[in-house]
N, C-alpha and C positions, 0 to 999 in steps of 0.2 A: 135108513142113512140120518141119524139123526138129527140137526136143521138141515139138511140138505131140502127138504124137499122143502122147504119154506123160502128159499134160496127163485130169483127171477130163472132159470138155466135156459137158456138156448136148444132147440131140437139132439144134435148132432155132439154139445157136452154131454146132457143127461147118457144119452147113445157110447159118447166115450166113457165116461165113470162104470157105468156095465158091462165094458169088455173088458176082458181080462189080458195077463199075458203082454206081448210085446206090441208095443204101438207107434205111429210116428204122424206128429201132428206139423200139418205142411198150409201152411193158412195166411191172410195179409198181417198186417199189423193192426194191431189193439180190438181185436177179436175176443179175448178172455181166454186165451190159449193157458199162461204162465197160470192164472185165476182158477182155472177148471184141474189142473195140476196138480194141482197146490191139497186142492181138493180132496183126488186123486190119492197123491201122497198121504196129507191128512186120517182116510179113513185104511188105507191100507194097514198103516201103523200104529192106529190105536185100535185097531180089531183083529193083529196078531202078535202074536208074542213072542221076543229073541228074536229078532230080526234087523235086520243092520239096511240102510235106503242110501242111497249115496245123490247128491245132488252136485252137479258139475256146469259149467259155463267157460267160456273162452277167459275170461275174467273175475277175479273177486267180487267185485260191483255187479256182476248179473250173473251170480250163484249168492251170492245173499238175498237179491228181488225173489228168486223163487221160495231160497229159502225160507226167508223171514212171511210171507202170504202162509207158504205149513204153518209156519208158527202161533201164528193170529189165528187161520181159521182152529188148530187144535186149542189152543187159549181157548177160542168163543166156544168152543162146542166139547171138550176133553179136558177140562182143566185140571179136573185133581190127578191125568196123569202123566202130570207133568211136571220131572222131577224137583226138587228143590234144594239147598245146602247146596254141595260139592255136585250134586248133579242135574243145579237147576240148567237151564239155556247159557249156553256161547253162543259168537258168531258165527260158531263152525260144528256147534254140535247141540244135538235137544237129546236127554233122557228121558225115556217113558217109563214109567213103575210097572209095563210089562214086561219091560225087558227090551224092548224096540230100540235103535237108538239112529238119530238122521242125518247124518254128516253131510257140509255144505264144503265143497273145496272146487276150486279153480285148475282146470289140466293143464296153465302151463302150457311151451312148446313142444314136450315132446309125452306126461303124463307119467312122467321120470316121478311127481313130487302126491300122487295115488294109486301107487305100486302098494302093493302090500293087503289090501282089502279084503279079505271076502266077504261078498254081499248079496241081498235077497235080490233087492229093485233099482232100477239107478233110470234116473230123471236128468236128461241132455241140454238144456236150454240151450237158445242160441247153436244149434248142433251144425249147422251149417256153415260155420267160421269155427270149429273146430280140426283144429289141424288129423290129418288123418295118422297118424305116428299116433296119437293119442289112442285109437282104438284098440292098436297095438296092448294097448298098457289097460285097458278097459276090459275086455272081452275075455280072457281068464278068469278074471275076478266071480266071473256068473257061469265059469264053468261046471259045479258040482250043485249051484244052490240057488241059480236064478228063476226067479219067478216073474220076470218082465222087465225091458228096457222098453223107456216110456222117451224118441227122441222129441224134441218139438223146435221150430225157428220157423222165417223168414226165409228165402230159398237165397243165397246167392251164386248162382249160375249151375250151369251142367256136370257139376265137376265133385268130387269129394264123394266122406263117407255118408252124411245127407243124401241129397244125391243118390246115389246110388242105390239106397236102400228104399227111399221112393218110387224109382222108377224100375226097381227090381228086373233088370233086364237078363240077366243071367241066371234069376230062378234063387237064388241066396237067401233072399228074404220073404219068401213066400209065407212066413209064419208071423208074421207082422199086416196090424190090419190098419187102413191107412185113412185120414181123416183131413180135410179141408176146408177152409173157409175162407170167402172173399172179407175183404171190411166195407162193402158197400153193400153185400147182401146180407151182414149182419145189423147193420145200422138201419138200416129198412125190414127185414122182419121181426129183428126182438121185440116183441110184447112191452109194450107200457105197464110199468109198475114206478112202487116209491124208490126205486135207487138208478132204471131207466124213464125219465119222462119226455113227454114229448117236444119241451122245449130242450132237451138233451141230444135227441134223434136231428133233428131239427138243426140244429148248433154244427153233430157231426157230419151231417148231409153238403152244409153249408164249406164244413173244412178240406172234406173229398175235393168238392168241387175246385175249388182254389190249388190245391197239391196237382189236380188232374189237370190244369189249365196251364200252372207253371211249370211238369214236369212233362219230358215225353214220354212218347205208350209205354215205350217198352221200364222205363224206373217205375213206372207209376206201374203195372203191370207185377214185374217184381215187388216192388214193395205191399203195394195196398192189394191185389189178386193170386199173390202167392206161387209167378208163373216160376218157372226156370230156363231164364234164355241162353242163347249162346250169342246173342249179339253186344249186350253187357261181358266184357273182359276184363279182368280182375290185371291195373296198370301194372301193379309190381309186383311179377312171376315170386308166388312162395320161396321157390329155391334159390332165385336171388336174395328174398327177404334174408333167410338163412345163410344165406354162405358169407353174407355182408355185416349178421349179429357175430363180430367172433370177438369179443372184448367182456370182459366182466366186467360189475360195472364199477366195483371199485379198484379197476388200475389209472394209475396214476399216470397224468401225461402230460410233460410238461416240455416238449420238444416241438413248441410253436412259433410259428410268426405271429400269429394272429388270431382272434377265438370271436366268435359270435355265437350273439341271442337270438333266438329266433323265439317266439312269444304268438298264440293265440288266441284272444279275447273270451270269454264264455257270454253270447246271445243272453236275452232274457229267458226266464226257466228251466233255469236248474241245468247247464249246459255246463264244460269243461273247461278250464281257463287251463290251458299247455306252455307249458317251458322247455325247449331244448338246448344246450350246449354245446358250441361244436369247437376244436381248434385244429386250424389249417397247418397245415406241415409243409418245408420246402420243397418235397417233390409232391401242392397238388393236392393230398390225402386229408380228408377230412375225419377226425377222431371224436369221436362221442365224450361230453365230459360234465356234463351233468342234462339231469330232466326231473320235472316234476309234475304234476296237472290235480286236480283239485273242483271237487263242483262247488257252486250256490256260493263265488267269492265277489266280493266288492270291489269296485274299478281302483281304491284306495290304496285296498289290500295289493293286487296284484302288481299295482304301483309301486310299492313297498318292497317285493321279492323280489321283483326286475331291480332295485336298486341294491338289494340285502347282493345279491347273485354278480351284480356285478362288480361291489367292492372285493367279494371274495374271490371270480375267477379277474377282474382288470379285462372286462371284455374291449376291444376294440369297436364292433359297431352292436347296435341295438336293431333286429329286424322285428318291425311292429305291426301287426295285422289291424290299421286305423278301418277299418271299415265298421257301424254300427256300432258300439260302444268303448270298439278302440281307441276313439278318435279319443277317450278319455284319459284312456290310459296313457297317451301319446303327449297332448295338452299338460297333462301333469309332471311329463318326463322333460320337457321342454322347458320350465320353470326350474331345474334341476341344474348341479353341475355338472350334467353326462349330458347333457344336451345334446351333443356338437358329435353325439355318435348314434345318434337317432334315427334310425332310419324306417318310416313309415310307408308297408306296399299292402297296396289293398286290391285283392283279387279280382277288382270290376275294372281295376285300370284298366287303359287299353291303351298297348305301345305298339312298336314297328320293329319286325327284319330289319336286318342290316341294311336293303338294300330301300326299306321304305316302303317293298309290294305288296305287304301280306299285315293287315294288321292282325297282332290278336289278345286276349286281355292277359295283363300278370300274372294268373294262376298256369297258363300253359306253362308259362317259359317258367316260372317256379319249380313245379312237374317236372318239366321236360329235363329239367336245367337235374335234380334229383336224381331221376330215372338215369342220364346218362354216365353221372359218375359214377352209379352201385354199377354197370355192367361195368365198366371201367375197372374196376377193381379197388376205386378211389377212396370209397364209403365204408367206412370201422362205424360199429352199431353195439348199442349191449345189446347183454342175450336178456332182452327184456320184454314177459308175456304181452303188458300193455302196448309197447310199443310196436309189438308183432299186429296184434290186434288192430291198431289201428292202420297202418304201413297197407296191411294184407283184405282191409274193409275197402279202398280206393278202387274203385273202378270206372271204366270210362267208355262213351261211348261217341261214335261218328256220325252227328248228322250230317253228314256234306257238303260243311261250311265249316267246322271247325272240329275241335274233342271238348266233347263235354265228361267234364270232371265232377267226380262224388264219393260220397264215403259214410258211414253213420257214422261213425265215430272215428274221424276224421281231427280233429283238434292236437293230438299229436304230433300228426305227421305237417299239419299246416304250421305248426310251430317248427318242423325239423325240415321242411323245405326252404322253410325261410332263412334259418338258419347257416343252412348249404347255401345260399347265394352268397358269402361274405367269395367267393371265387369268380363272382362275377362283377364285383364291385368297382374294378376297374378296368379300365379298354373295352367296356362294349358299347357299340351302337346302338343301345334302343333311348326309342324319343320318346315323350311321352306325349300322345295327340293331346 
């Protein structure tokens, strides 16, 4: 297999590559599942003529990550097969000189954007978070030409197509070979080499130790041990999110009594900064009017983006996350002529209920407020795949004392819950402790 034998692969990765047909890979985080799948895709594409390979994921960014790794593998091992000129690789397509094509597409909410292809092999990254409706669009593509579906993901509760395939309770997925790997086991047992030193191993083990101390056993079990858990539930039901996404993003909404902007500021390490704008009408309904998210942003840049949007939409309130690096954005905005509109909201702030008898962190208030408004049919959102994935990623766990809320792609939702706080700006008895 070209240079594969020179790579330091784990035993489960070697077995995965040697296995043909349908495969499902359920693991903890950072075990090398996307690396081994990119090798699998690269070898299949380069060794087979006139095939069509499709790589999908819930969002464009997620789909492109696996696609790029496959392209890098082909460039390193089969450079002469890569098309040139009009056939050179793009962000969504690789054309090889053997006639095989590799496509990279986000699934969207329904899979409508990926219909029409006839494909030979499918790679579905973050498969646990792909909406069920998408699979109805994907399956017919391989009805007469399929040579393998490869599903890879960490779990997201005992629900959906990915879980059904892994559990196989109905026997409908008997033809799938199942592969699992926990983060801790991989870190401990991976053989040392040039790309995996003992120093890296010790660092990874220390990071896992920190995560285990910070996270509950349930969250750690899902994220690093690949466990499907009933106890971790999706805070915003999928049907509820879909019902609230009843707007086209080009809809112009002018009948607003107030407008609010919510912002979540990226932490260090390439996270996204996110902004959501809402309009509040006279009946207490919230209508989405703006959305922005971007990676690797500087504080000065985010501050400018917020100021530019304020000039465009004339927001009444700017609710900014002032935790961590967000404090820098708040400080910058407080030096401008829009300073009176700025409201800093930190998830970790403690607040009292109306009767002061029960303390909650501010995060609970923010999320409960949005959830209640959505259940009342008072929230109207764009049909945005990024926003859908963010809201649906939010999970909740009751630890006996309070509700713990978290999500892997929470940035847009963090901005949304802040913008929705405009309905609580007046007349709410919350006292900061």
